[in-house]
C-alpha positions in Angstrom: -25.1 5.3 7.8 -21.8 7.1 7.7 -21.3 9.3 4.6 -17.8 8.3 3.4 -15.3 10.6 1.6 -12.5 9.8 -0.9 -9.1 11.5 -1.1 -8.8 12.5 -4.8 -5.0 12.2 -4.6 -5.7 8.4 -4.8 -6.9 8.9 -8.4 -4.3 11.4 -9.6 -2.8 9.0 -12.1 -6.1 7.9 -13.7 -8.9 9.2 -15.9 -10.0 12.9 -16.1 -11.3 14.4 -12.9 -14.9 14.6 -14.1 -14.9 10.9 -14.9 -13.4 10.1 -11.5 -16.1 12.1 -9.7 -18.8 10.3 -11.7 -17.3 7.0 -10.8 -17.2 7.8 -7.1 -20.8 9.1 -7.0 -21.9 6.0 -8.8 -20.2 3.8 -6.3 -22.0 5.5 -3.4 -19.5 8.0 -2.0 -21.1 11.2 -0.6 -18.0 13.3 -0.3 -14.5 13.8 -1.7 -11.4 15.5 -0.4 -9.2 17.6 -2.6 -5.5 18.0 -2.7 -3.0 20.8 -3.1 -2.3 20.5 -6.8 -6.0 20.8 -7.7 -6.4 24.0 -5.7 -3.3 25.5 -7.1 -4.6 25.2 -10.7 -7.4 27.5 -11.8 -8.5 25.1 -14.6 -8.6 22.2 -12.1 -10.7 24.4 -9.7 -13.2 25.1 -12.5 -13.3 21.4 -13.4 -13.8 20.4 -9.7 -16.5 22.9 -9.2 -18.4 21.7 -12.3 -17.9 18.1 -11.3 -19.1 18.5 -7.8 -22.2 20.3 -9.1 -22.9 17.6 -11.7 -22.5 14.6 -9.4 -23.9 16.0 -6.2 -20.7 15.2 -4.3 -19.7 17.5 -1.4 -16.1 18.5 -0.6 -16.1 19.6 3.0 -12.3 19.2 3.4 -9.3 19.6 1.2 -5.6 19.5 1.6 -4.0 22.9 1.0 -0.3 23.8 1.2 0.6 25.9 4.2 2.6 28.2 1.9 -0.6 28.9 -0.1 -2.5 29.7 3.1 0.1 32.0 4.4 0.6 33.8 1.1 -3.1 34.6 0.5 -5.7 33.3 3.0 -8.4 35.4 1.3 -7.8 33.5 -2.0 -8.0 30.2 -0.2 -11.3 31.4 1.4 -12.6 32.3 -2.0 -11.8 28.9 -3.5 -13.4 27.3 -0.4 -16.5 29.3 -1.1 -16.7 28.0 -4.6 -16.2 24.4 -3.7 -18.2 24.2 -0.4 -15.1 23.6 1.7 -15.3 24.0 5.5 -11.8 23.0 6.5 -8.4 23.3 4.8 -5.9 20.7 5.9 -2.2 21.1 5.8 -1.0 17.8 4.3 2.8 17.5 4.5 6.1 19.1 5.5 8.9 18.7 3.1 12.0 17.0 4.6 14.2 20.1 4.4 11.6 22.1 6.2 11.1 19.8 9.2 12.2 21.0 12.6 14.7 18.8 14.4 13.9 19.6 18.1 11.0 20.2 20.4 11.3 24.0 20.2 11.2 23.9 16.4 8.1 21.7 16.4 6.5 24.0 18.9 7.2 27.0 16.7 5.7 25.1 13.7 2.6 24.5 15.7 2.4 28.2 16.7 2.7 29.0 13.0 -0.3 26.8 12.2 -2.3 28.5 14.9 -1.5 31.9 13.3 -2.7 30.5 9.9 -5.9 29.2 11.5 -6.6 32.7 12.8 -6.1 34.1 9.3 -8.5 31.5 7.7 -11.1 32.0 10.4 -11.5 35.5 9.1 -12.6 34.0 5.8 -15.0 31.5 7.3 -12.7 28.5 7.0 -11.3 26.1 9.6 -7.7 24.6 9.5 -6.6 21.1 10.2 -3.3 19.2 10.1 -2.6 15.8 8.5 0.2 13.5 9.7 2.6 11.1 8.1 5.0 8.9 10.0 7.7 11.5 10.8 5.5 13.3 13.3 5.6 10.0 15.4 9.4 9.6 15.4 10.6 10.4 18.9 12.9 13.3 19.4 16.1 13.2 21.4 14.1 14.1 24.6 11.6 11.3 23.9 8.8 13.6 22.9 6.8 13.3 19.7 6.5 16.1 17.1 2.8 15.6 16.7 2.3 16.5 20.4 4.3 19.7 20.0 2.4 20.6 16.8 -1.1 20.1 18.2 -0.2 21.3 21.7 0.8 24.7 20.2 -2.1 25.0 17.8 -5.3 24.6 19.9 -7.5 25.9 17.2 -6.3 23.4 14.6 -8.2 20.2 14.0 -6.5 16.9 13.5 -6.8 14.7 10.4 -5.5 11.4 11.6 -3.8 9.2 9.0 -4.0 6.1 11.1 -1.9 3.9 8.8 1.0 6.3 8.7 1.1 6.2 12.5 1.1 2.4 12.4 4.0 2.5 9.9 5.8 4.7 12.4 5.5 1.9 15.0 3.1 3.4 17.4 -0.3 2.3 18.7 -2.9 4.5 16.9 -5.3 4.0 19.8 -3.0 6.2 21.9 -3.7 9.1 19.6 -7.4 8.4 19.5 -7.5 8.5 23.3 -5.3 11.6 23.5 -6.9 13.7 20.8 -10.4 12.3 20.7 -12.7 15.2 19.7 -9.9 17.0 17.9 -9.9 14.3 15.3 -12.2 16.0 12.8 -11.3 13.5 10.1 -9.5 10.2 9.6 -7.8 8.7 6.6 -8.8 5.1 6.1 -6.0 3.3 4.4 -4.5 -0.1 5.0 -1.1 -1.8 5.1 -0.3 -5.0 3.1 1.4 -8.0 4.7 5.2 -7.7 4.6 6.5 -8.3 1.1 3.1 -8.0 -0.6 1.8 -5.2 -2.9 5.2 -3.9 -3.6 3.9 -2.4 -6.8 1.6 -0.3 -4.6 4.3 0.8 -2.1 3.1 -1.8 0.4 -0.4 -0.3 0.8 -3.6 -2.3 0.7 -7.2 -1.5 0.0 -9.1 -0.6 3.2 -10.2 -3.8 4.9 -7.9 -6.0 2.9 -4.7 -5.4 4.8 -3.3 -6.0 8.3 -5.0 -3.2 10.2 -7.9 -3.9 12.6 -10.2 -1.4 10.9 -13.5 -2.4 12.6 -12.0 -1.7 16.0 -10.3 1.5 14.9 -13.4 2.8 13.1 -15.5 2.2 16.1 -13.0 4.0 18.4 -12.9 7.0 16.0 -16.7 7.1 15.8 -16.9 7.1 19.6 -14.4 9.9 19.8 -16.6 12.1 17.5 -14.7 11.9 14.2 -16.9 13.5 11.5 -15.2 12.6 8.2 -13.9 9.3 7.1 -11.7 9.6 4.0 -10.6 6.6 1.9 -7.0 6.9 0.7 -4.5 4.8 -1.1 -1.2 6.5 -2.0 -0.5 4.4 -5.1 -3.3 2.0 -6.3 -2.8 0.1 -9.5 -6.6 0.5 -10.1 -8.5 3.3 -8.5 -11.9 1.7 -9.4 -10.8 -1.5 -7.5 -9.6 0.5 -4.5 -12.6 2.9 -4.4 -15.1 0.1 -4.6 -13.5 -2.4 -2.2 -12.7 0.2 0.3 -16.2 1.6 0.4 -17.7 -1.9 0.7 -15.4 -2.8 3.6 -16.0 0.5 5.4 -19.7 0.1 5.2 -19.4 -3.3 7.0 -17.4 -1.9 9.9 
């Protein structure tokens, strides 16, 4: 059976971290994925390390800001050693930092490749996580995601499938194109139009409009290692965590 992970960002607005970790372990999760604010706070790192040890949860992946990686890759490596991380994943590019043409996106990819080389020296891999903007066609018709990954051959892909769907593309195209490079996938779902407006239109995995059984099977066949539950704004993280895990276990 697949060992499922949980993106802790989904629980950022709820109970203390230790209680969240206990909840997830009790539900049957085997892994969690950290996010940037946790790794930028020494007290949060201490709490996360203690919570992982107490619950037996693993944290093989975590989101880490590119600025933090570039500023001090050794420090990121040291944090990874404490938490058992294997891969740091760049999660987002702020709007004012996003390139506007193919050359700019290619240069961004080259920068990721340089960061990957720096982390490799500290025993850590690097990945990249998409949103919708990487799938918005440029003036020449090309996609930013292809320039990013095409110029960062050592960087793994964390495919946020629902964000690609929100961008209006067929996620199966990326699964076919990037196959074995998809180290991890975010499992999130999209509510029917007009529903779940208090949760930004997202739905619990398996309770929205996406064909997750088919997508999950395709990702497994492609060699994806980590499957990470995520909801950007759940009104109840217990409801989301429990329903998402039950649905995913049925895929």
